[in-house]
VOPAGU-2260 file (C-alpha; in pm, 1 decimal, decimal comma):
REM VOPAGU-2260
SITE   aa  ch    i         X         Y         Z
SITE  MET   A    0   11459,7    9695,8   10940,6
SITE  LYS   A    1   11646,1    9782,5   10621,3
SITE  VAL   A    2   11586,3    9584,2   10301,0
SITE  LYS   A    3   11789,8    9611,1    9981,1
SITE  LEU   A    4   11591,4    9700,8    9667,3
SITE  LYS   A    5   11722,6    9671,3    9309,4
SITE  ILE   A    6   11548,6    9826,1    9009,0
SITE  GLU   A    7   11644,5    9818,6    8643,5
SITE  GLN   A    8   11816,2   10146,0    8555,5
SITE  LYS   A    9   11631,4   10178,0    8224,8
SITE  TRP   A   10   11303,4   10249,8    8403,7
SITE  LEU   A   11   11425,0   10551,1    8602,0
SITE  SER   A   12   11413,5   10811,0    8322,8
SITE  VAL   A   13   11065,6   10687,7    8221,9
SITE  GLU   A   14   10950,9   10708,0    8582,1
SITE  ARG   A   15   11087,2   11058,1    8635,1
SITE  SER   A   16   10902,2   11198,6    8335,0
SITE  SER   A   17   10585,6   11010,8    8432,8
SITE  MET   A   18   10602,8   11142,2    8789,8
SITE  GLU   A   19   10640,4   11498,0    8658,1
SITE  LYS   A   20   10311,3   11456,5    8474,7
SITE  MET   A   21   10154,5   11300,7    8781,4
SITE  LYS   A   22   10272,2   11592,9    8992,7
SITE  ARG   A   23   10098,8   11836,7    8755,2
SITE  ASP   A   24    9780,6   11624,2    8767,6
SITE  TYR   A   25    9790,2   11616,9    9146,8
SITE  GLU   A   26    9839,6   11994,1    9171,4
SITE  THR   A   27    9545,1   12044,6    8932,2
SITE  TRP   A   28    9330,3   11813,1    9144,3
SITE  ALA   A   29    9428,2   11996,1    9465,4
SITE  THR   A   30    9355,1   12338,5    9310,3
SITE  ARG   A   31    9012,8   12232,6    9181,7
SITE  THR   A   32    8924,1   12075,7    9517,5
SITE  LEU   A   33    9018,2   12394,3    9702,3
SITE  GLU   A   34    8818,8   12609,4    9457,3
SITE  LYS   A   35    8511,3   12394,4    9505,5
SITE  ALA   A   36    8542,5   12422,5    9883,4
SITE  LYS   A   37    8588,1   12802,1    9866,3
SITE  ALA   A   38    8285,8   12835,5    9638,9
SITE  ALA   A   39    8060,2   12659,7    9888,8
SITE  GLU   A   40    7794,0   12901,3   10012,4
SITE  ASP   A   41    7720,7   12724,0   10339,8
SITE  LEU   A   42    7808,4   12411,4   10539,7
SITE  SER   A   43    7546,4   12209,5   10355,8
SITE  ARG   A   44    7708,0   12283,8   10018,0
SITE  LEU   A   45    8054,5   12217,9   10165,4
SITE  ARG   A   46    7931,8   11875,9   10279,5
SITE  GLU   A   47    7805,9   11805,2    9928,5
SITE  VAL   A   48    8150,3   11891,4    9789,7
SITE  PHE   A   49    8311,7   11628,9   10009,4
SITE  TYR   A   50    8044,1   11375,1    9917,4
SITE  GLU   A   51    8122,3   11440,4    9551,6
SITE  LEU   A   52    8490,9   11379,3    9618,3
SITE  GLY   A   53    8398,7   11040,3    9763,1
SITE  ASP   A   54    8499,1   10862,6   10080,6
SITE  ARG   A   55    8861,0   10834,6    9961,5
SITE  TRP   A   56    8942,9   11206,6    9937,1
SITE  GLU   A   57    9180,8   11180,1   10238,4
SITE  TRP   A   58    9354,7   10901,2   10052,3
SITE  ASP   A   59    9389,9   11112,5    9738,5
SITE  GLN   A   60    9534,5   11397,7    9938,6
SITE  ALA   A   61    9783,0   11193,3   10143,0
SITE  THR   A   62    9908,5   10947,2    9884,1
SITE  GLY   A   63    9890,6   11188,9    9594,5
SITE  GLU   A   64   10129,4   11418,8    9778,7
SITE  TRP   A   65   10375,5   11137,2    9852,9
SITE  LEU   A   66   10364,1   10978,2    9510,1
SITE  SER   A   67   10395,0   11304,2    9318,3
SITE  SER   A   68   10673,3   11455,7    9527,9
SITE  GLY   A   69   10883,7   11150,5    9604,3
SITE  GLU   A   70   11176,6   11007,7    9412,2
SITE  PRO   A   71   11119,6   10717,9    9171,6
SITE  LEU   A   72   11277,3   10481,4    9422,1
SITE  ASP   A   73   11071,8   10588,7    9723,5
SITE  ALA   A   74   10928,0   10280,7    9892,9
SITE  VAL   A   75   10788,2   10149,7   10218,1
SITE  GLY   A   76   10752,8    9786,0   10310,6
SITE  LEU   A   77   10559,9    9562,2   10549,6
SITE  VAL   A   78   10536,3    9195,5   10639,4
SITE  LEU   A   79   10207,7    9013,7   10703,3
SITE  ARG   A   80   10225,2    8686,4   10897,1
SITE  LEU   A   81    9978,6    8413,4   10804,2
SITE  PRO   A   82    9929,3    8044,6   10885,4
SITE  GLY   A   83   10030,8    7785,7   10627,8
SITE  MET   A   84    9787,5    7549,9   10464,2
SITE  GLU   A   85    9941,1    7276,1   10680,5
SITE  GLU   A   86    9962,4    7307,5   11058,5
SITE  ASP   A   87   10343,4    7286,6   11068,0
SITE  LYS   A   88   10384,0    7573,4   10817,0
SITE  GLU   A   89   10377,0    7952,2   10845,5
SITE  ARG   A   90   10375,8    8206,1   10564,4
SITE  TYR   A   91   10491,0    8567,8   10525,5
SITE  ALA   A   92   10373,1    8812,8   10261,2
SITE  VAL   A   93   10657,2    9061,1   10217,1
SITE  TYR   A   94   10508,9    9371,9   10051,9
SITE  ALA   A   95   10698,0    9653,9    9885,1
SITE  ILE   A   96   10480,2    9959,4    9823,9
SITE  MET   A   97   10666,5   10165,1    9564,3
SITE  ALA   A   98   10601,6   10521,0    9457,6
SITE  TYR   A   99   10803,7   10505,4    9138,9
SITE  SER   A  100   10577,6   10255,9    8961,1
SITE  LYS   A  101   10277,8   10477,3    9027,7
SITE  GLY   A  102   10384,8   10722,4    8758,4
SITE  LEU   A  103   10311,3   10467,6    8488,7
SITE  THR   A  104    9945,2   10433,2    8588,0
SITE  ASP   A  105    9876,9   10810,2    8582,6
SITE  GLN   A  106    9649,5   10792,2    8889,2
SITE  PHE   A  107    9678,9   10868,8    9256,9
SITE  ASP   A  108    9354,5   10731,8    9396,4
SITE  HIS   A  109    9553,5   10437,6    9532,6
SITE  LEU   A  110    9915,1   10368,9    9608,3
SITE  GLY   A  111   10185,0   10267,1    9365,5
SITE  ASP   A  112   10291,6    9917,1    9281,2
SITE  LYS   A  113   10199,3    9692,1    9574,2
SITE  GLU   A  114   10381,7    9372,8    9494,2
SITE  ARG   A  115   10480,3    9091,8    9727,7
SITE  VAL   A  116   10691,9    8783,8    9758,2
SITE  ILE   A  117   10553,6    8492,1    9958,3
SITE  ILE   A  118   10785,3    8305,2   10193,3
SITE  GLU   A  119   10689,1    7980,9   10367,6
SITE  ARG   A  120   10863,0    7841,4   10673,8
SITE  ASN   A  121   10847,6    7484,5   10802,1
SITE  LEU   A  122   10809,5    7536,2   11177,6
SITE  GLU   A  123   10959,3    7194,5   11259,8
SITE  THR   A  124   11266,9    7200,0   11033,4
SITE  ASN   A  125   11301,3    7580,5   10998,5
SITE  HIS   A  126   11333,6    7532,9   10620,4
SITE  PHE   A  127   11222,9    7819,9   10392,5
SITE  LYS   A  128   11091,9    7843,6   10037,7
SITE  CYS   A  129   10970,4    8141,2    9835,1
SITE  TRP   A  130   10733,3    8239,2    9553,1
SITE  SER   A  131   10830,6    8558,9    9370,4
SITE  THR   A  132   10585,9    8767,9    9168,2
SITE  THR   A  133   10656,3    8694,2    8802,3
SITE  GLY   A  134   10437,8    8978,1    8673,9
SITE  HIS   A  135   10096,2    9141,7    8723,0
SITE  GLY   A  136   10032,9    8957,9    9048,8
SITE  MET   A  137   10113,7    8611,3    8915,6
SITE  VAL   A  138   10363,3    8420,5    9127,1
SITE  ASP   A  139   10615,9    8154,0    9023,8
SITE  LEU   A  140   10484,6    7815,4    8914,4
SITE  PHE   A  141   10727,2    7647,7    9154,1
SITE  ALA   A  142   10863,1    7772,5    9482,5
SITE  THR   A  143   11234,4    7846,8    9519,4
SITE  ASP   A  144   11413,7    7653,4    9790,2
SITE  LEU   A  145   11591,2    7909,8   10009,6
SITE  GLY   A  146   11789,0    7653,6   10206,5
SITE  GLY   A  147   11881,5    7692,1   10570,9
SITE  TYR   A  148   11834,8    8043,7   10702,4
SITE  ASP   A  149   11790,8    8112,4   11072,0
SITE  SER   A  150   11488,5    8339,6   11034,7
SITE  LEU   A  151   11287,8    8561,0   10802,7
SITE  THR   A  152   11498,0    8856,7   10917,0
SITE  ASP   A  153   11812,1    8669,0   10812,3
SITE  ILE   A  154   11663,1    8612,1   10464,3
SITE  LEU   A  155   11563,7    8973,5   10414,1
SITE  GLU   A  156   11900,9    9103,0   10532,9
SITE  SER   A  157   12094,2    8863,1   10308,7
SITE  CYS   A  158   11890,0    8878,6    9987,5
SITE  TYR   A  159   11776,2    9148,2    9745,8
SITE  LEU   A  160   11426,4    9245,1    9638,8
SITE  VAL   A  161   11439,8    9306,7    9264,0
SITE  ALA   A  162   11161,9    9524,2    9116,5
SITE  GLN   A  163   11055,0    9549,8    8750,5
SITE  PRO   A  164   10796,6    9832,0    8731,7
SITE  GLY   A  165   10685,8    9773,7    8371,8
SITE  ASP   A  166   10603,2    9410,8    8448,5
SITE  HIS   A  167   10467,5    9477,0    8798,7
SITE  ALA   A  168   10704,8    9209,0    8921,1
SITE  LEU   A  169   10896,2    9164,3    9245,3
SITE  ARG   A  170   11135,9    8879,7    9309,1
SITE  LEU   A  171   11369,5    8766,1    9579,3
SITE  GLU   A  172   11730,1    8737,5    9459,4
SITE  LEU   A  173   11959,5    8512,1    9659,2
SITE  PRO   A  174   12321,7    8611,4    9729,7
SITE  PRO   A  175   12597,1    8423,9    9536,6
SITE  ALA   A  176   12577,8    8059,2    9636,8
SITE  ASP   A  177   12860,4    7848,7    9781,7
SITE  ASP   A  178   12699,8    7528,8    9656,0
SITE  GLU   A  179   12838,7    7449,1    9308,4
SITE  MET   A  180   12507,6    7335,7    9153,5
SITE  LEU   A  181   12316,0    7634,6    9289,1
SITE  ALA   A  182   12595,1    7870,0    9179,1
SITE  LEU   A  183   12578,3    7719,1    8830,4
SITE  ALA   A  184   12199,3    7766,8    8819,7
SITE  GLN   A  185   12240,3    8132,7    8920,7
SITE  PHE   A  186   12506,0    8181,5    8651,9
SITE  MET   A  187   12279,2    8027,5    8383,2
SITE  TRP   A  188   11991,5    8253,0    8493,5
SITE  ARG   A  189   12210,5    8563,9    8465,6
SITE  LEU   A  190   12333,3    8446,2    8125,5
SITE  ALA   A  191   11978,1    8390,1    8000,2
SITE  ALA   A  192   11854,0    8718,1    8143,7
SITE  GLY   A  193   12133,3    8915,4    7977,8
SITE  HIS   A  194   12328,6    9203,4    8122,3
SITE  LYS   A  195   12116,8    9457,7    8309,7
SITE  THR   A  196   12215,9    9769,7    8501,9
SITE  TYR   A  197   12047,1    9809,7    8837,3
SITE  ARG   A  198   12009,0   10093,7    9081,2
SITE  LEU   A  199   12042,9    9981,4    9441,1
SITE  LYS   A  200   11874,5   10139,6    9739,1
SITE  GLU   A  201   11783,0   10040,0   10093,0
SITE  PHE   A  202   11432,7   10105,1   10217,6
SITE  ASP   A  203   11259,2   10061,0   10552,4
SITE  LEU   A  204   11031,1    9766,7   10612,2
SITE  LEU   A  205   10793,2    9727,1   10905,5
SITE  THR   A  206   10814,8    9373,9   11039,4
SITE  MET   A  207   10530,0    9149,7   11152,1
SITE  GLU   A  208   10638,9    9224,0   11511,4
SITE  ASP   A  209   10594,7    9595,7   11443,1
SITE  LEU   A  210   10244,5    9540,1   11308,4
SITE  GLU   A  211   10123,2    9283,5   11560,9
SITE  GLN   A  212   10287,1    9405,0   11881,0
SITE  VAL   A  213   10298,7    9782,9   11837,8
SITE  LEU   A  214    9990,2    9845,6   11621,5
SITE  ASP   A  215    9796,0    9532,7   11728,0
SITE  PHE   A  216    9725,7    9475,4   11356,8
SITE  ASP   A  217    9678,3    9097,8   11363,5
SITE  PHE   A  218    9630,8    8974,2   11007,4
SITE  ASN   A  219    9738,3    8627,0   11118,0
SITE  ARG   A  220    9431,9    8597,2   11342,5
SITE  TYR   A  221    9196,6    8674,6   11052,1
SITE  ALA   A  222    9369,3    8433,6   10807,5
SITE  ALA   A  223    9373,6    8161,9   11073,3
SITE  ALA   A  224    8999,7    8210,7   11132,8
SITE  VAL   A  225    8933,1    8152,5   10760,8
SITE  ILE   A  226    9144,8    7836,7   10749,0
SITE  GLN   A  227    8995,8    7699,9   11072,4
SITE  LEU   A  228    8642,8    7755,1   10941,7
SITE  GLU   A  229    8729,3    7573,9   10620,0
SITE  ARG   A  230    8877,7    7278,6   10809,2
SITE  LYS   A  231    8565,4    7255,7   11025,2
SITE  TRP   A  232    8343,4    7273,1   10716,2
SITE  ASN   A  233    8541,7    6991,0   10553,8
SITE  GLU   A  234    8510,9    6782,5   10869,3
SITE  LEU   A  235    8134,5    6835,9   10893,1
SITE  SER   A  236    8082,0    6782,0   10521,0
SITE  ALA   A  237    8261,5    6448,3   10543,1
SITE  GLY   A  238    8027,7    6352,5   10825,6
SITE  VAL   A  239    7718,3    6425,6   10619,1
SITE  ALA   A  240    7756,6    6093,2   10434,5
SITE  GLY   A  241    7731,4    5910,9   10764,1
SITE  THR   A  242    7430,5    6111,8   10874,7
SITE  ALA   A  243    7263,2    6041,5   10540,9
SITE  GLN   A  244    7292,4    5670,7   10611,2
SITE  GLU   A  245    7146,7    5724,9   10957,1
SITE  ALA   A  246    6864,1    5927,5   10804,1
SITE  ILE   A  247    6777,2    5632,2   10581,0
SITE  LEU   A  248    6748,5    5421,8   10897,5
SITE  ASP   A  249    6516,9    5691,7   11041,4
SITE  ARG   A  250    6766,2    5783,5   11314,1
SITE  ILE   A  251    6782,8    6147,8   11198,8
SITE  PRO   A  252    6467,0    6340,3   11109,4
SITE  ALA   A  253    6451,4    6450,0   10741,9
SITE  HIS   A  254    6407,6    6818,3   10829,3
SITE  ILE   A  255    6729,7    6814,4   11037,4
SITE  GLU   A  256    6919,2    6659,3   10746,7
SITE  ARG   A  257    6785,9    6925,7   10508,2
SITE  ARG   A  258    6878,5    7203,5   10752,8
SITE  ASN   A  259    7233,2    7071,9   10785,4
SITE  GLU   A  260    7278,9    7045,7   10408,5
SITE  GLU   A  261    7147,1    7400,5   10358,8
SITE  THR   A  262    7378,2    7535,7   10631,2
SITE  LEU   A  263    7680,8    7362,8   10475,9
SITE  ARG   A  264    7594,1    7514,0   10136,7
SITE  LYS   A  265    7577,4    7861,1   10293,3
SITE  VAL   A  266    7916,6    7816,1   10455,5
SITE  GLU   A  267    8059,1    7682,4   10129,9
SITE  GLY   A  268    7944,6    7999,7    9954,0
SITE  LEU   A  269    8091,8    8209,3   10233,2
SITE  LEU   A  270    8427,0    8031,2   10202,7
SITE  HIS   A  271    8435,9    8120,4    9833,8
SITE  GLU   A  272    8388,3    8487,6    9934,6
SITE  LEU   A  273    8660,5    8461,1   10198,3
SITE  TRP   A  274    8920,9    8333,3    9953,3
SITE  PHE   A  275    8834,3    8535,2    9643,7
SITE  THR   A  276    8692,0    8867,1    9768,2
SITE  PRO   A  277    8905,2    9135,9    9937,7
SITE  PRO   A  278    8853,5    9129,8   10317,0
SITE  TRP   A  279    8697,2    9477,8   10318,3
SITE  ARG   A  280    8400,4    9348,3   10116,3
SITE  GLN   A  281    8340,6    9033,4   10323,0
SITE  ARG   A  282    8168,8    9182,1   10624,5
SITE  SER   A  283    7807,6    9163,2   10503,3
SITE  ALA   A  284    7843,4    8800,0   10386,5
SITE  ILE   A  285    7999,4    8693,2   10720,8
SITE  ARG   A  286    7740,0    8885,4   10920,3
SITE  SER   A  287    7451,7    8730,2   10722,9
SITE  VAL   A  288    7557,5    8368,2   10782,3
SITE  TYR   A  289    7653,3    8437,8   11145,2
SITE  GLU   A  290    7322,3    8609,1   11226,1
SITE  ASP   A  291    7122,7    8326,8   11061,9
SITE  LEU   A  292    7281,6    8069,8   11290,2
SITE  LYS   A  293    7291,1    8286,6   11600,7
SITE  THR   A  294    6921,2    8374,9   11586,1
SITE  GLU   A  295    6807,6    8019,2   11508,8
SITE  PRO   A  296    6585,4    7918,5   11805,9
SITE  THR   A  297    6652,0    7545,3   11770,1
SITE  PRO   A  298    6997,8    7503,4   11612,9
SITE  THR   A  299    7117,6    7161,0   11507,4
SITE  ASP   A  300    7437,0    7010,4   11646,3
SITE  LEU   A  301    7610,3    7096,4   11316,5
SITE  GLU   A  302    7503,7    7462,8   11342,6
SITE  LYS   A  303    7620,0    7475,1   11704,4
SITE  ALA   A  304    7958,6    7343,2   11595,7
SITE  LEU   A  305    7999,0    7611,1   11323,8
SITE  LEU   A  306    7888,9    7911,4   11529,4
SITE  PRO   A  307    8213,0    7965,9   11732,9
SITE  TYR   A  308    8420,4    7964,4   11412,3
SITE  LEU   A  309    8196,0    8222,4   11247,3
SITE  GLU   A  310    8201,5    8437,3   11561,7
SITE  GLU   A  311    8584,5    8434,9   11570,1
SITE  LEU   A  312    8601,7    8514,3   11199,6
SITE  GLN   A  313    8367,0    8813,5   11231,6
SITE  SER   A  314    8551,6    8946,6   11536,8
SITE  ALA   A  315    8895,9    8909,0   11374,7
SITE  LEU   A  316    8792,7    9085,9   11052,6
SITE  GLU   A  317    8613,4    9373,1   11228,5
SITE  ASP   A  318    8917,5    9430,9   11449,4
SITE  LEU   A  319    9146,9    9432,4   11145,6
SITE  ILE   A  320    8934,8    9681,9   10950,9
SITE  GLU   A  321    8886,7    9910,1   11252,5
SITE  LYS   A  322    9264,1    9924,3   11307,6
SITE  ALA   A  323    9330,3   10004,8   10939,9
SITE  GLU   A  324    9061,3   10278,1   10936,0
SITE  TYR   A  325    9193,3   10431,9   11256,3
SITE  LEU   A  326    9552,5   10438,3   11127,7
SITE  LYS   A  327    9448,6   10608,2   10805,0
SITE  TRP   A  328    9235,6   10860,1   10993,0
SITE  LYS   A  329    9514,4   10931,6   11241,5
SITE  SER   A  330    9770,6   10978,0   10961,9
SITE  VAL   A  331    9552,5   11240,7   10793,9
SITE  ILE   A  332    9390,7   11423,4   11087,8
SITE  ASP   A  333    9688,0   11423,8   11327,4
SITE  LYS   A  334    9992,1   11394,3   11102,2
SITE  LYS   A  335   10251,4   11512,8   11356,8
SITE  GLU   A  336   10138,3   11277,1   11631,2
SITE  PHE   A  337   10118,4   10986,4   11386,7
SITE  ALA   A  338   10469,0   11059,5   11253,8
SITE  ARG   A  339   10602,7   11037,8   11612,7
SITE  SER   A  340   10444,0   10696,6   11666,4
SITE  GLY   A  341   10666,7   10434,9   11828,5
SITE  ILE   A  342   10632,3   10204,5   11530,1
SITE  PHE   A  343   10850,8   10436,6   11324,4
SITE  ARG   A  344   11125,8   10465,8   11583,9
SITE  GLY   A  345   11462,9   10400,6   11422,4
SITE  LEU   A  346   11321,8   10403,5   11069,4
SITE  ASP   A  347   11442,6   10653,7   10811,6
SITE  LEU   A  348   11100,3   10737,4   10665,6
SITE  SER   A  349   10975,6   11076,9   10552,1
SITE  ASN   A  350   10644,6   11196,4   10701,9
SITE  LEU   A  351   10482,7   11144,3   10359,9
SITE  ALA   A  352   10608,0   10785,8   10345,7
SITE  LYS   A  353   10465,7   10723,6   10695,0
SITE  GLN   A  354   10127,0   10843,9   10578,3
SITE  ALA   A  355   10158,7   10622,4   10272,0
SITE  PHE   A  356   10223,7   10320,5   10495,8
SITE  ALA   A  357    9905,1   10384,9   10689,5
SITE  VAL   A  358    9687,6   10390,6   10381,5
SITE  ALA   A  359    9874,9   10092,9   10233,1
SITE  LEU   A  360    9733,2    9866,7   10503,2
SITE  GLU   A  361    9380,8    9973,5   10416,4
SITE  ASP   A  362    9451,5    9942,4   10045,0
SITE  VAL   A  363    9567,6    9581,0   10080,2
SITE  LEU   A  364    9242,6    9497,4   10263,8
SITE  LYS   A  365    9037,2    9668,9    9994,5
SITE  GLU   A  366    9210,7    9538,7    9684,7
SITE  HIS   A  367    9381,3    9205,3    9751,9
SITE  THR   A  368    9213,4    8872,8    9821,4
SITE  LEU   A  369    9345,7    8620,8   10071,2
SITE  ALA   A  370    9433,0    8383,8    9786,0
SITE  TYR   A  371    9629,2    8660,8    9616,7
SITE  ILE   A  372    9812,1    8774,2    9930,8
SITE  ALA   A  373    9969,3    8443,1   10031,5
SITE  TYR   A  374    9790,0    8134,9    9897,0
SITE  PRO   A  375    9853,0    8093,1    9522,4
SITE  GLU   A  376    9735,9    7729,9    9535,2
SITE  ARG   A  377    9386,5    7858,5    9619,8
SITE  ALA   A  378    9366,3    8088,1    9314,8
SITE  THR   A  379    9068,1    8087,8    9079,2
SITE  MET   A  380    9086,1    7881,1    8760,0
SITE  LYS   A  381    9142,4    8200,0    8559,2
SITE  ASP   A  382    9440,4    8302,5    8776,8
SITE  LYS   A  383    9581,8    7950,3    8765,3
SITE  ILE   A  384    9573,7    7959,7    8384,3
SITE  LEU   A  385    9738,0    8304,8    8382,8
SITE  ARG   A  386   10000,0    8182,6    8624,9
SITE  LYS   A  387   10086,5    7891,8    8394,2
SITE  LEU   A  388   10100,5    8124,5    8094,8
SITE  PHE   A  389   10341,8    8353,2    8275,1
SITE  GLY   A  390   10553,9    8057,6    8381,6
SITE  VAL   A  391   10554,6    7869,3    8050,6
SITE  ILE   A  392   10534,4    8147,8    7789,8
SITE  VAL   A  393   10579,8    8499,9    7926,1
SITE  LEU   A  394   10882,1    8446,2    8151,2
SITE  PRO   A  395   11085,4    8249,0    7890,8
SITE  THR   A  396   10996,0    8514,3    7630,7
SITE  ARG   A  397   11128,8    8785,2    7862,3
SITE  LEU   A  398   11446,7    8589,1    7916,0
SITE  LEU   A  399   11498,2    8544,4    7541,2
SITE  THR   A  400   11430,3    8916,6    7482,0
SITE  SER   A  401   11677,4    9010,5    7755,5
SITE  PHE   A  402   11938,3    8773,1    7613,0
SITE  LYS   A  403   11882,4    8917,7    7263,1
SITE  GLU   A  404   11925,8    9273,0    7396,8
SITE  ALA   A  405   12243,4    9172,5    7576,6
SITE  LEU   A  406   12376,6    8994,9    7266,4
SITE  LEU   A  407   12305,7    9300,0    7048,6
SITE  GLY   A  408   12480,1    9514,6    7305,8
SITE  VAL   A  409   12791,1    9295,1    7289,4
SITE  VAL   A  410   12785,3    9299,5    6905,9
SITE  LYS   A  411   12758,4    9678,8    6906,8
SITE  LYS   A  412   13053,1    9708,7    7147,5
SITE  ILE   A  413   13263,6    9474,8    6932,5
SITE  GLY   A  414   13163,2    9669,6    6619,7
SITE  ALA   A  415   13255,0    9997,5    6786,2
SITE  ARG   A  416   13593,0    9859,4    6887,7
SITE  ILE   A  417   13658,9    9727,9    6533,9
SITE  ARG   A  418   13562,0   10064,3    6383,7
SITE  GLY   A  419   13779,0   10243,1    6638,0
SITE  SER   A  420   14070,8   10010,5    6560,1
SITE  SER   A  421   14025,1   10058,1    6182,8
SITE  SER   A  422   14011,5   10434,0    6226,6
SITE  ARG   A  423   14334,6   10430,4    6428,5
SITE  ASP   A  424   14501,4   10209,3    6163,2
SITE  GLU   A  425   14394,9   10447,0    5883,6
SITE  THR   A  426   14526,2   10744,2    6076,5
SITE  ALA   A  427   14857,2   10567,1    6141,2
SITE  THR   A  428   14887,3   10475,5    5771,0
SITE  LYS   A  429   14823,6   10833,9    5661,6
SITE  GLU   A  430   15079,6   10961,4    5908,4
SITE  THR   A  431   15335,1   10708,1    5780,5
SITE  LYS   A  432   15279,9   10807,9    5417,1
SITE  SER   A  433   15307,2   11177,8    5493,7
SITE  ALA   A  434   15628,9   11130,3    5687,6
SITE  PRO   A  435   15948,3   11252,6    5498,2
């Protein structure tokens, strides 16, 4: 589907010059890589060259080409579906992966700005709310009520995604409101933000149906497995108090009680990893806890209860990572076949952008935590403090700065008009005096 993207005009000239430099850097990297490969005396040395480049050399080649040759507004998008923290809620992480912001970082070992807005839907009332990214990954302190839309597609077709590369921010902008109070709030926001010029462009976004049904990339299954494990852990932890009382009455052997407490502590540590470590780096921790319980010859009832949840979690994550790895491999090794994939049917994407999409999925799994992707309420204490700082200090400061710039612009225009009027008056006076 098509999504409307707005970007502040002032960034475009900066981005163009930055991307020129990035293009030169990429060409230098490609030349050096080729020279190293040509200089290899045998297959053994050639293998060493690729080891030196690291396991991301395909990434460098594919994304470096897209990011250095694309326009500053080149972008691809995707939607990840996730369960809400409550059973009657569902969330959507709407990602925009943008080439233009990459120029500012002067690197091409990963994609450009990967920012998201988080949208939550009440499954019973079909009511939506949204958290935009204020800057540098920090989302709004309070969610924006989106009112009554029919679906996520309806929201994305009606609203704008507004990008601010320098701030690494992405927000959802609602269309002009019919409601008087909401319209007044939008007017006050525009007044505070000052006058800005935007460049508008549509870009293609792959929906959750594209990912789940065509690619079988089921991020929702993985996120649901994490939340279900946490709910089960909470349930079992609450029951420990009752078992402790029974242990005092000698109904539960002491060694069983100790085993249960130790297992719960292990799962608690694993849950911390699941929320605050990117999925790509979770496999060893999940495998360790799962194998400990699976190989236990005499598991307790508590361990038996946890095992199916750990098994589902491990299976869901392995499936997710395998799909991401395969897509990236396919996009690099068999570019033509990948570009003809059914998922891209009807989308106006260049072949380079299609390759960028493939590696974007892997990049999200390698760089973003589950808390970051769609659950700001589960953020670490550090991120919660930063989020409050952005909401209370940084965002108002930006608004004041924008308002000051707009005010100065108005003053300059008025001054220019006054000077122009004075100049015309002086000219008219001179002409009158010189007239016979």
